[in-house]
N, C-alpha and C positions, 0 to 999 in steps of 0.2 A: 505492499500500500505506499502510496507517494504523499506525502506529507507537505498539505501547502502552508503557506505562512499565515494564512486567514485561520488556520485550525487551531494551531499552534500544540505544544505539550501537555495543556490540559486535557484538549480533547480526545487528545490519544490516549490518555491514562484513562479517562471515564469511561473511552469504548473498551477498553482493555478490563475494566470492571464489569462492565454490563456483559461480556461476551463470557467472562471467568464464571459469572455467576448462571447463564444460560447453559452450558457444559456441564458446570456441576449439576445443575436441577436435574438437564437431560441425563446425565450417569444414574442419579440415584433413580430417577423413574424407570431404568432400562434393570436396577439391581432388586426393584420391589417383589416380594414374594407372598405377601399376604397381608392381612389387619387382624387388629385385636377384636376379637367380637365381645368381648368384656375384660373390664379390669377394676383391681381393687388396689387401691394405695396400699404401698408404693409400689409401683412397676414400673422398672424404666427399659429404655433400649442403650444399648453403647453400642458407637460405629465409629472405627476411626480416630478414639479417641475423646468422642465427644457424647454427652449426655444429654437425654430427652425422656421426660416422662409421657407413658404411655396412658393414652384413654380409649373409651369406645370408639371404634372408627379408625385407630392409628393406624397409619401403615406399619410392615417390617419390611426389613432387608436381608438381603444374604450378606453374610458373613458379620451379622448384626449378634451382639452380647443382649440376653434379656437376664435382668436382674431384678428379684421381689425383695419388699422389706418382709417384716415378723409377721405383717396382715398381707401381705400383698399379694396378688393373684394374678395370672393372664391368660384368659383363654383366645388362644391364637388357630384363624383359618386360613391356609395355603392355598395357591392355585389349582391346586388338584385335590381339592376338598380335603388333607390331612388335618385333622386337628391335634394343637397341641395345647394341652392344660399344664402351665407352669404355677406349683404352689408356693406356700409362703417360706420366704428366706431360703430360694432357692435360685439358681444359676444355671442357663443353656446356652450355647453359643450354635445360631443358625447355621451350620457349619458349612452346607451345599444344599444347594435348591437346584435342579436343574428340570423343568418340565417338558416331557417330550409324550404327547398320547400314545406316540406310536411304541414305546417301551424301549426303543433300542439303546437312547442316549440319557433316560431318567435316571437321576440320584438324589435321593433326598437324605442329609445327614445330618443329625442333631448330635452336639455333644453336650452332654449330661454333668456339670461337673459336681454340682451337690443339690439336697434339696429334694421334692418330688413332684411327679410328672404323670401326666393320664395321655398315652399316645394312640390315635387312631388313623389308622392308615388311611390315604384317598385312593385316587382312581388309577392311579399308575401302577405297573408291574410291581410284584411283591420284591421282587430282586433289588428292585431301587430302593428301598427303607433299611435304615440302620441307624441304633440309637448308641452312642460309645458312651462310656464312664472312664473313670479312672480304674478301672477294674479288669474292662472287658467291651465287648460289643454285643448289641441284642441285634438279630436278625427276625424278620416278623413277615407271616404269611397272612392277609386278611386279617387282621389282628386287632384288639380294643387290650392295649396292654398296661400295667401301672407299675413306676419304677421308684424307688426309695434309693439316693445316695448320700450316704453316710461322710460325714466330716472325718478325715483319717486320722487328726488328732485328738477326736474324742472317742475313738474306738479302744476295745479291750481286746484281750487276745479271745479267737470266737465268733464273735460279734459280727452280723451281716455288716458286709462294706455296700453291698448293694444288693438289694431286695426284690425280686420282680413276682408280679401276679399278673398271670393271665386270666384276662374277664371273658375273652371269644378268641377262636380264631387257633394258631398257632406259633410259636415261637422258639427260639434257641439263643441262650446266651453262651458266648465264646470268651472262657478268661482269657489274662493276659498270657497264664502259662499254658494253655492251648486245651485246658478242658471244656468240654461241651455239656451243657445243660438243657437237656429237651423239656417243653414245656406243651402241652399235646391237650389238656384237659382244661374246662373253665374251672375257675378257682385254683386250680394250681399255683403253688409258689415257690420260690427258689432262691436259697441264701448262701451270697456267697462271701467268700471272708476275705482279707487281706491277703493270706499266702496264697488264695484261689480254690480252696477246699468249696465242695458245693455240697448243700442241704437241700434236699426236697421237702413240702409240706402243702398245707391247702389250707385256705380262707374264705370262707363264703361271704366276708364284708371285705369293704376296701381296706387297702394299708395304707392311703394315703394321707390322712390324717386332717385332712380338709372337706368342707364340702363343694362338690362341685356345680358350675354354675349354670343354669338352664342353659339349654342349647338354643342358640337363635339362627335365624333364617338371614341369611346376608344377600346385598345382591351379587353379581357375578363382579371379579376382578376386573377392568379393563386394564391393559399396559399405555394409555393414555398420561404424556407427560403432564406434571403441575404446570401452571402458567410462568411464562419466563419472569424473574428475578424471585422466584420463591426456592428456598433450600432448606436442609434441614435445620432445626435448632443447634447454635455453636457456642456450647457451654462445655470448656474443657475439663476433664477429669482426669484423664490417664491417657497413658501413649497406646499408639496403633498397636502394641505387642499385647497390652491390655486387655484392648477390643477381639482381641486373637486368640482368647483363652489365656492370658499370662494373669499373675494375681491384680484383682480387683481393690 
């Protein structure tokens, strides 16, 4: 672009700022993967080192960490109708989301760091879904499953580091040491200790310890970008490493 004398540097700087804002807005629009159907304070989203409070209707993004307070809760609905409920005092990273109705490139990976979660698979191929924890990885097949991840510093020998309850469908949990726990019957539970040992059990009631929000019907999510000049709130709270799963 040729800079004329009548424009001057103030005009160039202003145009650069406008273009930067529009580019950032479109980049965020491309990364949108779902919405918060409902929330309870405090529920926050952390992306690229910035914090924002979530409320009903808030969009959520790929590679975003969701963190809740002692009474917080977030019920998230994704493009493929996957549902993820994040309970109080919990933290999960929306690690990877590729929406592919054909099933060839689909990938949905959530990294549950601590807390309680309820996960309902969506319309994509079951092989696309995985929930990872510090102690292993959960694979699901047309499944509703509950997961509770304990904080390692509070664990005593033999306690459950990760506990899983199958509500419906089938699931398997592979520990970091390579052991595999199969869940094939409703109400079946499995307890994974820090050393990777597996204990089976059963529970006819939820293991989450909080009440689920009532299901809500939301309109389809469309990929249209936000109006030019808008961008996610910018309240710095941590580094990019933090938003990608590091300490918060």
